[in-house]
N, C-alpha and C positions, 0 to 999 in steps of 0.2 A: 504494500500500500504506500502511495505517496501522499503526504499531507503537507502541501507546500507552505502554508502559513500557520501551521500548528493546529489546524482543524482536525478533529477526530471524526470518523464516520462509523455509523452503525446502520445495517440494512435489515429491513423486514419486508420481504416480498418486493412489492413495487415502491416502497417508501424508504427513503434514506434519511436518517437523522444525522445532522452534523453538530458537533459541539465546539464552541469557541468561547473562551472565557468562562468555561464551566456550565454553559447553558446549551441544551439541545434544542435545535430548531428544525422545522419540517422542510425537507427538500423533496418536492413531488417528482418522482422519476417516471411515473405513468405519463405518457404523452411526450417522453424523452426530454425532460427538462429538470435541471437542478436549480430551483429558485431559492435564493437566499432570502430569508425573511419569515416572519411568523404567520403571514396571511395565507389564505387559500389561493392557489393559482388557478385562474380561469382556464378550463380545458380548451375553450374556443380559441384562446390566444395562442395556443401552441399546436393546434391541429395541423396535420399534414395537409397542404393545399391539394384540392382535388385536381387530378391530372387526367384529362380525357385520353382514351385509347381509341385509335382509329384503325380501321381494317385496311391498312396499306400493305400490299404484297408485291414484292419484286420477283421477277422470274430471271434467275441468273444461272446460265449454263445448265438449263434443264431442271433447276431446283427452285422451289418457292421459298422466299425469305421474308418473314414478317418484319415490319418496321412500324410499330404502333405509335411511336413518338416522332415520326417524321416532321410533324408540324412544329416541333421545337427547334428545328434547324434554322429557321428564319429569325435571327435576332432583332430585326427591324420591325417585325410584326407586332402590332399593338397587343394582341392576345398573348404573345410570348413575353412581352415586356411586363404585362400584368402578372403572369405566372411567375416570372423571375423575381419581381418585386415582392410577391407573396412569400416565395421561398426565402428570400433574403431577410424579410421581416421576422419570419419564424426563427431563422438562424440567429439573428441578432437578439431576439427575445431570450433564447436559450443561452447563448454564449455570454451575453452581457451580465447575466445573473450568477454565473458560476463562482463559487467561493474561491477566494485567493487570487482572482485575476488582476486585482490592483497591484498585488505584490509581484506577480509575474511581470506585469507591464513595467513596474519600476526597475526590477532587476534587468530586464531586457534593455531598457533605456540606458542603464549604466554600462552594460557590456557593449551594446551596438553603437553607442555614441563615442566610443574610443577612436573611431576613424578607420580609414582604409587607404591604401596606396595602390595605384595602378601601375601597369607595365611601363618601363622607361623607353624613351627614344633620344638618341644622342645626335646632335647636329652642330658641327663646327665649334665644339667646346661648350655648347649649351645642352643641358639635360632637361628634357620635358617629361612630365608625368602628372597623372591626376592624383588628387588628394582630397579626401573628405574628412573634416575635422569637427569634433563635438556634435552639436545638434544640427549641423548643416544637412539639408535634405539631399543634396546632390554633390557629387565630386566636382571640383573645379580643376582646371588645367593650370599647372605652375611650370616655371622655368627656373633652373638653378645654373649659375655660371661660376667659374673659379674665383671671380673677383667680386661677386655680388650675392646678397642673400636671396633666398627663395622668394619669388614674387608671383602673384596671380596674373595669368594671361586671359583666361576665359572663365568667368564665374556665372553659371546659369541660375544660381540661387535667388538672384534679385529679379529674374525675368518673369516670374509668375507668383502670385500670392500663396498658392497652395503647393509650390515646389514641384510641379509636374512638368516643367520644361527641363529637358535633360540634354547633356552633351553626349551624343551618340558615338562619335568617332572624331579623330583629328589626325592631321599629318603636317609636320613642320617642313618648311622649305630647306634646301641643302645648307644654306648659311644660317638658318635658325631665326631669320628676321620676320618671316611670315608663317602663318598657320592656316591651312584649310581645315574647316571643321563643320560638323553637322549638328543641328538642333532639331529636336522634335518635341511634341507635347502630348501629355496624357498617356504615355506608354505605347503610342502607335508605332514608333520607330520610323515614321515617314519623314525622313530628314530633309532639311534644306541646307545646302552648302553655302557657307560664308568664308571670307578670307579676312584675317585680322593681322594688323601690324603689331608685332610683339612688343616693341619698345614704346609705342605710343598708346597701345590698347584700343586703337580705333579700327573700325571695319572699313575695308575697301568697298566700292559700290557693287562688286561682283556678288551675285546671288543666283544660285542654281537650284531649282526645284527637282523633286523626284530622285533624290540621291540617297535612298535608304541603304544602310550598311555599305557606304561608298568605299571603293578602292581608289586611292589617289596616289599619284607619283609625280613629283616635280621634275622639271628639266633643271640642269645644273645652274642656269642663270637665275632661277627663282622668279621668272616672269611668265611662266606658263606651266601647265600640268596636263597629264592624261588622267582620265577619271571614268567611272562607270555611272550610268544613268538609266532610268526606266522610261518607258514610252509615255507619251501624252495620252490621257484618257480620250477615247474615241479613235485612236490610231491603230488599235489592235482589237480583236474580238472582246466583247464584254466579259469581265472576269479574269482577263489575262494581263491586266496592268502590272501585276506583281511579278510577271515573267519578262522575257525578251530583254534581259539586261545586256547593254552594249557599251563599248568603249568609245569615248569622245576625247577631243583635244580642246582645251580652253586657253586662250591668251588673255591675261589680265586686262580689264578695261573694255573687252569686247562683249557683244550681246551673246549670251549663252545659247539662244535659240539658233544662232548661226554657226555654232561649234560644229566642226566637221566630224562625221562618223568615221571612226578609224577601223573598228572591227566589230563583227557580230551579225552583220546582215546575212540572212539565209541560214543561220545556225538554229539548232533546236531551241525552242523557247525556254527549256529548263537549264540550258548551259549557264554557268556562273563564272564569268571571267574576273580575274584580279590582275592588276597591272604593277610593273616595277620597271623604272627607267634605270639603266646601268649608271654607275657613278660618273662616268665620263660623258654620258648623254648620247652614246652611239647607238644603243639598242633599247628596244622596248620588249620586255618579257611579259607575255600574257599567259597566266596559268588558268586553264579552263577546267573548272570542276564539273564533273558529271556524276554527282552522287559522292559518297564518302569512300568509295573503293576504286575510283578511277578519275584521273585528270590527264590533260594534255598540256604540252608546252609549245607555244608558238612564239617565235622571235621575229620582230620587225626591225629591219635595218633602217634607222632614222636618217642616215646619210645617203641612202640610195632609194629614194621615192617610196619609202615604207614597204620595201619588198619583204614579204613574209615567207618564212619557212618553218615547217613543223620539225621539232626536235625529238619529241617522244616517239616511242615505237608503235603506238596505236594499240597496245595491249591493255587488258583489264588490270591496270595497275596505277599506282599513285606516283606522280612526278612533281617535284617542286624544285626551284632553282635559284641560284644567285650568280650574277654576272659581275666580273671585274676585268676591265680591259677587254681582251678577246677570249677570255676563258669563262665558260659556263659550267658551274658546279651543279650537279643534279643529284638530289636525294630521291631514291626510288625503292619500291618494294618489288619491282619486276625481277623475278627469279631470286628474291631475297626477302622473305616475309617480315624480317626484322629490320630491313632497310640497309642500303649501302649508299656510298657517294661515288659518283663517276665524274670525270672531267670531259668536256666536249669543247673543242676549239670552234670558234665562230668565224675564223678566217676562211675566206671562200675556197681556197685551194684544198683545205683539209677538213672542211665542214662535214660534220656527221660522224667523225671518228671518236669513239668512246674509249675512255681509259679509266678503269676502276682504280680509285686511290684510297678509299676506306671500305674494306670488305665488310660483309655482314658479320656481326658478332653475337654473343649471347644477350647483349643489351639491345633495347629497342631505341633506334635513333629517331628522336622526335623532331629535331630541328637543328639547324646549324647556321652560323654566321661567318662571314669572311672578315677577318681583322688584319691589321698590319703584322705579317709574320706568322699568322696562325689561322686555322679553321677552328672555331669554337663549336663543340658538339654538345647538344642537350640530349641526354640519354635517360632511359628508364630501366631500372633493375628492380624486379619484384615490386612494381608499382610505386617506387620512390625515385627521386631525381638524382642525376649525376651530371657534372660538366667536365668535359675533357678537351684539352687543347692539343691539336696535332699540326704539323707543318702543312703547307699547301700541297705537298706531294704525298701526304699521308703518313709521314714518319712520326713516331711516338714523341709526344711533348710532355705535358704535365696535366695532372688532375687538379681542379680547383677544389680546395677543402670547403665543405659546406658545414653549417652549424649543427646539423643533425640529420635525422631521417625526415625529409620533407619534400616540398614541391618547388621547382623552379619554373618560372614563366617569364615571358618578355625578354628572352636572351637577346642582347643588343650588342652589335659590333659594327665597325666600319673599316674599309680598307685603308683609310689614312691614319688610323689610330690603333694602338695595341690594346687599349682598354676594353674590358668586357663588363657590361652592366647587366643586371638581372634582378628579378623580384623573387623573394623566397618566403615561404611560410610552412608551417607544420600544424599538427593538431593543437599544439600549445604554444606556437610562436606566431604572433600577429605579423601581418605583412611587413617586410623589411626590404629596402633597396640596398643592393651591394654594388661595389665596383671592385674588379680584380685587376691588379697591375702585374703582368707576367714577369717583368724584369726583376722585381723584388719579391715575387711570389707573395704579394700582400693582398689580403681581402679586407676591404674597409666598408663600414656602414655609411651609406649616403643619407638615408632617412628611415625612420621607423615609426610605428604607431604604439605609443605607450599604453599599457593597460594594467589596472590594479587587480591582479589575481595571482595566486601562487600556483605555478604549473607543477611544482613538486607534489601537490595534493592529488594529482591525477596520474594515470598510467595508460599506456597503449601497448598492445601486443598484436602481432600478426600471426594468424593461425591458418591452417589449411584443412579443408574438409572435402568430402567426395560427393560429387553430383550423382544423379541417377545413373548415368552411363559410366561412372567410375573416374571421370575427369577431376583432378585436384583443383580446387578453387581457393584462392587466397581471400582473407578477410581481416580487416582491422577491427579490434574490439577496444573501445575507449571507455574508461570507467574511473571512479574514484578509488584511490588506494585504500586497502583494508576493507573493501566492501565484500559482502557475502551474498550469494544468490540463493534462491532465484530473485531477480530484481526486475522492476519495470524496464523494458528495453525497447529502443527504437532501432529497427533494421532498415537500412536504406541501400539503394543501388541504382544503376542506370542501364548498363549493358546494351549500348547501341551507338551507331554513328562513329565508330572508331574513337570514342571519347574515353579517356582514362580517369578513374576516380583515384586521385592521389591524396596524401595527407594535406588537408587544407584547414586553415583556421576559420572556424565558424563560431563567432562569439555568441550567437543565440543558443548554441548547444550547451554552453556553460550553465544556463538556467536549469537544464535537465541533469547535467552531470553533478552539480553541486548538491542536489537533493538525493543523490544515490542512484540515479538512473544510469543505464548503460546505453552506449551509442555504438552501433556496429555498422561498418561500411564494407560491403562485399564487392569484389572485382569480377563481375560476371562476363561470360562470353558475349560477344557483341561489342564490347569495349575495345580499347587499343592497348591495354596493359601489357600484352604479350605479342604484339605485332598483328599483321594482317590475317594470319591464320586464325588467331583468337577472335578477331573481328568477324570474319566470315563464318565462324562456327556459331554465331548468334544472330545472323541476319537472314532475311528472306525465308526459305523453306526450313531453315534451322533455328528459327526464332524460339521455338519451344525449349531449346537448350537453355536460353536465358532464364526462362521461367523455372525450369527444373533446378538450375543453379541457385536461384533465390529461395525456392522451397527447401532445398537441402541446407541452405544457410540457416533458415529458421529452425529446422529440425536439429541441426547441430547445436544451436544456442540452447534449445530445450534439453537435448540429450546430455549436454555437459553441465546442466544445472545452473546455467547463467540466468535463465528466465523460464517462464511457463507460458503456455498459449494464452492464458487469461491476463498475462502481464506483458504481452508482446504487441507492438504496433509496427505497421509497415508504412514507410514514408517514401514518396517519390514524386518527381515533377516532370512534366512534358513526356518524353519517352519513358522516364521513370514512373510517371503517372499511369502510362499503359502497363508497365511492369506490375505495379501493385494492384491495379484493378483486374488484370488478367489472372494473377495469382489468387486473388480473393475469390474469383468465380470458379477457379479450379479447386481451391482448397479453402472453403469458407471456415473450416475448423482450425485453421493454422494460427489465427491470431485473434486479438480482442478488438483492435481498431485499425483503420486504414485512413491515411491522409494522402489524397491525390491532388497535386497542385498542377493546374492547367493540363489535365490528362488527355491523352488520346484514348478513345474507347470504342468508336465505331470504325473498325478497320476495313469495312467494305465500302465506305463512302468518304474516308478521310481525304482522298486525293481530289475530291470535287470542290473543296473550299480552301480559300486563302492560298498559302504556298504549298499545299499538300502534295502537288505533283513533284516537287523537288525531292520528296522522300520515297518515291517509287523505287529508286535504285536500292534503297535500304530494306523496304518492306515487301515490294511487289504491289501489283494493282489487281483489284477484283475483276477488272475487265479482261484479264488474262486467265484462262481456265485453270492452269496449275496453281497460280498464285491465289486465285479465289479459294481453292480448297484449303491451302495452308492458313490463309487469313481467317476464313470462317472457322477453322479449327480452334482458334484462340481469341477471336475478337470479343472483348469483354462484354460489350453491350448485347451481343447475340447469344451470350451464355448465361445471362441472368435467369435464374429459375427460382421456384418457390421453395427456398430453404432458409435456414436461420443464418443471416449474414452478420459479420462484425459491425461495430459502430463505424460510420463512414463520414468523413468531412472532405468534400471536394471544393477547391477554391479556384476561382477564375478571375481574370481581369477583363472588364467589359470591352476594352479596346485592344485585346490581343489580336495581333496581325500574323501570328505564326500558327498556333493551334486554335482552331475555331472553338469558342465557348460552347457551341452546340454539343460537343462531345460530353461535357460535364452535365449539361442540362438533360440530355437524353438518358445518361447513366443514372442520374439522380431519380428521374421519374420511374425508370425501370426497377431500381432497387426499392424505392418506397412502395411500389405496387407489389413486389415479389417477396420481400423479406418476411420471414416467419419468426423473427426475433423481436424483442421489445427494444432493441438498440436503435439509436438515432441514425438517420441518414440526412445529412445537412449539406446544403449548397451555399457557399459564401461567395458573393459577387462584389467585387471592388470596382467602383467607377473610376474613370480617369487613370487607369493603369492597364498595362498590357501583359506580355508574356513574362515580364520580370525586369528586363532592361529599362533603366531610367525610373524605376519605382522609387518614390521619395522615402527617406529614412522613416518618417513618422508613419507612413503606410506599411512599411516593412515591420516596424515594431507592432503595429496593430494586428497585422496578420499573424505574426509569431505569437503574440499574446493569445489570440484565439486558438491557434494550434496547440500550444502547450497547456492552456487552460483546459481544452478539450481532452488532452491526453491525461493530465493529472486527474481529471474527473473520471475517465473511463478505466484507467489502469490501476484500479484500487484492489 
């Protein structure tokens, strides 16, 4: 039992009594509410909203598929808005009255207001990075120079009274005097590009719409740049405005609508180009992503009429690159699932000749940078980071000593400088920026986020357990020292899109850990922790492996006495929301509570809304008969049946432009209709937020207050 604020609980059937200051008060659980107070709670106030079921039947590949809540897909429909508001009112009525939530909120505010640092970018002696301090809602962009203190370049906090304008992305010019950056509002990530003069803090007249998640690369003179942009509404078929991303060229001071199209005409609408200009300005490297297991490299010779040539081999493999002078360094998993680095000359007479300089090793090569004298390699070993320096010809160099077992991101280097900058964090180390000086083998702190907590109070261990097919799966288990199980436990995972779950500092988890809770992070197949083979073992027709891995993690935690099913919660977001809802429908007995943040749940129709078609390479599409069969086999929405389900809290941002909120709406309705337990199924809807990027700190605190209050209530 967790009693966050010292409250004691006694249960009698559907009634829970809680005692605070020696007085027992009534908390009505019937109707799925714990109402703090001595009065009688009105049942009508907490009634589950009536949700109509319609006889909608699709015929897919010779089979009939029922979809009774199809009408909940249209978020703009007045009746859907009425339904959503009713669900949200009920959720607020229940969560706002949970005992101890004020204490939870206060502790979260203390931990999450400590601040956070973003990944660094070095330009001509200037170091740029984002930083959020104290109660600021949004990170601001700062610059640090060797001769001046840190000062703000772009601060979005004063641009909206509710803190919902966010800095989505930014890219400094080569000499560090200008920054191209994107702003969006309300979590939409629909960015508008601006250009700011760093020294004066003023914006240039240039303003470019439709630049969501923009890739920008400046020419060496800092007067022009290549960038990606989406089409004007009305120029592509309706609903495809979020596809057809293309590369353009902009010269400062000119009308963006006259910017020439450089690349992308005639390509598949789902292609995702990113741009990099070589340091000398001779070449433009375009990395074209076609899902998370395939990319192509295209090089444009900027001195010879933008003559383009393909560098990658056209295989189902990932290729990324860095150019310096006439040398292109390519990181690829073609023939090397853990990645290798090859060198390709761009000189016309020898073009296309590949030469391996860093062979595949036992570590996973995640990224690399070209510095003066070295290639800096960011590698992964057992889901934890390493940084290694080698010479440009691949000869052994030196390993950068890291503070502990943690995660490196934002590896930053430049051919004109020997310095290596990066961001580091671990489960108990807040984000810290470092610079490494190879000549003296010195690792120095550039900036850090101080926090008042004692890391020696906690412990982390990495274990291995076996999945259904016998595959060994690693898992981090984080807990308070001296604790004894079984304890309330949160199990989280992701298992998709080649994404690795490494040790990261999550200040909100301290609220859970300090009360004796256990936090477990498992590295499922479908992620990138062990290379492309690990990724492919949990995607498309092998997605069930991901769910089996997660089920086996829960069973391990119970078997080892760390927790019990009635003390276990599953937590996941986005693809991780798919994970926890799929596992819940397959094993409703596995846990007591499920938290799904912006979850995918209807896997037969996910590709029809927002940017869902970008994920077909990862999941498959129900339009394809074989893919339909494997998607239907696990699609959470289609597997809801009349059984006793755990307590469920699904959270969505109303302005989500990635995962359509319709997934959570339809899943909520299906579970409320089907569940044969007395446990709550709640839908939490947050206006003016999206998938998560750009969410203001105060809204983050409110959401985590609801999540942890819900879990403290349920895992008793």
